[in-house]
N, C-alpha and C positions, 0 to 999 in steps of 0.2 A: 340223448334223453328228454322227458318231457318234466320240465322244473314249475313249481310251484314256490315263489321267491317272497316272503312276504316281509311288511313293514310296515309297525305300528305307526312311524310318520314318515314322509321320506322327501320332503321342500326339501329343494337344493342347497346346500348348505346353515342347512336347520341340524346340529349337532353332528355334519359329515354323514349323518346318514342316506340322506338323498344321492348326495354324490355317489356312495357306494352300489347302491338301488341301480342309481342310473349306468353306471360304467362299467358295474360285472356282469347284471343283466345283457349289456351289450355287447359285452367281450363272450359269456356264451351263447347267444347269438349265434354270432359272428362263426364258430366255433361249429356249427350245425345244428344244436340245442334248440327245443322249445321251449320260450321260458312267460309264464304267465305272474305279473308282478299286483299282488293281493296287497292293499296300503290301503290306510284310515289317511286322517286327515293332519298337516298337509299334503294332499299328494303332488306323486313326481313328477317335474317338469322337462321337458323332451325328450322321452324315454325313445331309444329308438325305433323304428318304426317293424321291426319285425318281434317287439316286445308286446305283447298283450296288455290292458290294466285292467284289473277288477279293484272298484273301488269296493271298500268296507267301510261304508259312513259310519260316525261315533257320533255324538252329541256337540263334538268339538266346541269343546270348554274355555280352550285356550287359544282363541281366537287373536294375532297381533291387533286387531281395532278393538279389540273387546272381548278379553280377558279372564277368568272369571265367570262369564257371563250368569244368567239363571234364564235356560232355554222355557219356553210354553210348555204347561202343560201337555198338548196336543206332539208334542214334538216325543213324549213318551211313550215309547212304542213294544219294549219287554223288560224282562227282570233286567235284562244286561243296562238297558238305557239306566235303570235306577237305582242300579248298583253304581254306574258311574256319576250319577248326578249327587248322589248321596255321600259317597269316599268324597269327590271334590268338596263340597260344604262340610265335610269332617277334616278337612286339611290336606285330606292325601293324595298321591296321584293313582288317579284307575287307570291308563290307558292302556298299559303292558297288559295287565289281566283282563278286560275288559277285551280288548283287540285280540286276543287270541281265544277268547270262547267263540266272538262273532267268527274268527275265520275258519275255528275248527267247525262252525257248523254250516258255512259254505263247505269245506271241502268234504266234509261226510255224504254230501250226495253228488260227490267227486271225485269220489277214491279211485274210479276206473280211467280217468284223465292223468294221472301222475306217475310217475316213478319215482320222484323224491319231493320233500317239501323240504326248504330251506329258511329257517327262522333268523334275521336280522336284528338280534338284542331286544327282543319282546321279553322272552322265558316268562312266559304266563300257564299257568295252569292249563288252561284249555289245548296247550302242546300236547299233553300226555296223553288226551284222548286222541289224536292224530299222532302219533308213535304209532298205537295199535293197530291203524291201516296203513300208514305205508312211512318209508323209512323219513328219519326226520336227521335232518344236521340243522347248528346254529350256530351264529356267529356272535360272539362277544368281543365287541373293539377290545373295553377295557370293565374291571367289575365295579360298577356306580359306586360302590362301596365309599373310594377313593372320595368323589365328587363330597358323599356325603362327610366324612373328619373333615373336609378343609371346609362346605359349610358351615358346618357345627363351630369350628375355630373361628370363623371369623363372624357368627351372631352372638348381637348381646345375648344374655342369659336369658332376657324377658322369651324369648324369640328359639330359643335350642330346641323345648319341647315339640315346635311346631317342626325343626326341619326333621326329627327326630320321626314325624308323623307323616309328613310331604317322602319321606325316605322309606316308608312303610311296606313297598313294594318287594325290597333287595329280599325279604325271608323267602318271600315266593321266587323269585327269581333263582337263588343259592338250591333250595330245595329241587327247581325242575333243571338247571342245571348237571348236577347231578345226577340227574338219571337220562340224560342225553348222550350217548355213547361215543358221539363225535362233533365236538365244538372247533372252531373254526375263530383262532383269535391271530392279532397284526401285530404282533411284534413279541418276542422271547422276554421282554421284562412283562409285558401282558400276560403272558403264559403265569409265568411266577407268582403273580398278583390273583391272578382267578386261583390257582390250585389255594395261596394262602388264603383269600377272601370267601370261597365260595366251596373250599372241600372236596373241589373233583381231582380226579387220578389225573397224573401228568398224562399220562397216556390216552385219555381222552381228547389230548388237545394237539391240536395240527396247527402251525404257523403258516400262514400264508399274508404276507406286506400288501398294503391297497398301494393302487396305480397310481398315475397321474397320466395325462393327455400331454403327451410331450409335442405334439402339434400345435394344439393351443396355446398351453405355455411353454411359451419359447422367449430368448431375448430378442427383440425388439430394435431396430436402427433407430428409432428414436431419441436423442440423447433424455439420459436421468434428470430427472429434476432436483436440483442441486440442494440439499441437507433433507430429503422424505425419505420419511422412515413408513412404513405400513404392517401393519398388523391385522392379520385374520381371525377374532374371538368371540365369545361369546360375553362382550364388557362386561355387563353386570353379574358373572360370573365370578367367584374369590378367586373360584379354582384356575383361571385365565389369565389371572398376575396383572391385569392392565391396569391395576391400582398403582403395582410398582414402574409399571411405563411408561404411566404420568410421571409419578415422581420426581423416576429420570429424566425426562423430558423439561421440567420445573427446573431441575438442575443444570442441565445442558444449556438450554436457550440462554443461559449467562455469556456464553465463552463462543455462540455460532448459531447462526439462524438456522432453523430445524422447523419441520412441516410434518407432522402427524398426522396420517390418513388410519383412522381407525374403518374395519370392514366388521362393522357390527350397527346392529339394532336396538338404542339406547332405550331404555324407559325413562318418560318422562319426569323430572326431577328426581330422577332414580340416582344409588351410589355413583355411578361414573360423571355423571352430569354433574351432581355437587361438585363431585370431585374436582372436574376441570376449571371450575365457576372458583373453589378455593385456592387454586394452585395461580390461579390467574392467566391460564392454558386457551380461553376461548377463541383467542386471533390465530393461536398455533395448529387448535386442533379438527380437523374433519370428519364429520363419522357417515357412514354411506351404506344402507342396506338395502337387500333387496336388487343387490348389481345381475347382470347376466355373466355367464361364463366368459363371456368375453370381456363384458366391462373389469371384470378382476383380473384378467390376464392382462391387458392395457395396463392397469393399474399396478401389478406388482414389477411389470417391467420399466413402471417409471421409477422404481425406486432406484435412494442408492445405497438402503438395507431395510430388510423385513426383520421383523422381531417376532421372537417366540415366548414372551416371558411365562411363560405356564408353569403355575405351582407342580405339578402333574399333566402328564400324556401318555394316556394308549398307543398312541401312535403318532398325530398332527402330519390330516393332508394339506394343510396350507404350509407346515414346512416343505415339504416336497415339491407343491406348486411354486415355492416362492425358488427353491433350487431349477427345477425344470426354468426357470424363466431367466436363468444367471443373473438371481441379482442376491447381495452377499447377504449370510445369512448370520442374524444373534440370535440364540433361544437357550433355552432355562438347563441346568443338567438336574434333567429331573425326568421318570419318570423311563421312558422310553424314549424318550429326543435324541440322549447320547446314541444310542444304535439306530437309529433313522437317517442322523447327517451324517454321521461318523467324521472323518476329516475335513467336511466342506460348511461348517460352520464354527462360527467363534460361539466359543458352551460359558456359564456366568452361574454363578450358585442361584437355586429358584429364592425369590422373596429378597434379594440383595438390589434393593435399587442403587445403592451408592455404587454397586460394581457395574450394576448394567449403563449407568450413565457414564462411567469412567470408559465401556468398550466402544460405547454408542460413538465417544470423542474421539477416541481415536480412529475406528474404522473411516468415521466421514473425512478423517485430514489424511487417510493413506489409501491411495489412489492403486499402488500398487497391490497392496493387502485387499483391497476389494474384488481386483480383476483375477486375484489366484482363485479367492472364495467363488466367483460368480463363475468359472470354466473350471473349476472341481464340483462343483453345486452342479451343473448341468452334466455334468460327464457322469454325476453317481443317479444323478433321476435318468437317465438312459441306461446305466447299466443295470438297475435293479426295479426299475418302477414303474411297468406297463401290466398295463390292462388286460392285453393277452396272456401274459405268465399266470397275473392274477387268474383268470378264467379256468387255463388250464389246469392248476395245481388245485383247484376249488373240484373240478368235476371231478379229479383224481378220488376226493374228497367222498364225492355223491357215491364212486362207484362201490367204493369202499362202506358205505352205510345202508347200499341196497344188494350187496352179495350179504352185510351178516342181517339184515332183516329176511333176506329168502332164508338163510341158514336157521333161523328163529322160527320161521315158517313150518319147513320142513322138520324139524325138530319136531314142533307142535303135532304134528301128521304123523310123527311117528311114532308118538304116546298113545295118542288116540286108539 
């Protein structure tokens, strides 16, 4: 098949979207399909050589080094650019909507080049125009309504209006999702939440778990660093629960040596940096951003424990990467995490820093239990989470969408 894979932002480890685009496209190419990725900034890194990249440039208003920038007037090319800028100026997040219109504009001129279009959680209005011309499938990793709920709960009263405005795109995503017959999600838990929050029908949803490169993420021969805990998360997002992990580490360090490594880009003087200072943890917490896949795999394999303290997860690639690395895992009993990790992790109540400190203390002091979890995690990753399987299951859904679309076209011709 000839597949157009759409992703409004695709940098590796940027919300997991870049990982999904990179490995799914490679898995599909390995099966013999022709894949072209259409992406806005940040663009995907290290795509398979068999996969073509078409850049769909936005105004790139959320650059890491210059977030919420004001572009020069000469950068405004059309009405889509103007809508993107004015939405940002009024505290909204424009990228899903504006990317969908740019992608639709490109694909209108290339309908004959593709058999199916696959959207990666953009769910913008522009997709509806695409669906009139080509079979359309969309992935919803989890409904962003869950992020909004956690952010609203954490926001002070004066900022709640801004949080509502930022998530204004959710009404659009809900409407668009209801009109796409074939939706992919990554867990049964996410499927239930999408039905509840987006009002889609259960029969629209197909569950295909994410995969992991088990050759890259694997146990290493080097000894693990005593007391090292690794957490891979967007640390300044309340949903990821890093504040509870930091509170647990502050308690834990009273009784044992600990070395917490956050794989995250911390906002300067942001909530996580402030909490690290308030808890006196600067000497035991390290934050790293922009790691290569190899560096991340080495870091995970060096830890005695990996931790996913999230308040909600629709899947959690970091959990699967930790299991594949043979790193004992502690995770919240939240969202899809129990489904993803099975019996290969210690589970704690979400948001309970005391319980998290207790289980980390116990696990760091119990080499036998760590060895059990290491073996169970590696086994589960090998048995359940491979990108080859993900590609094959996804291709089957494409065929269903193509057959459905062909039937609709045939029905329209018959009516004439």
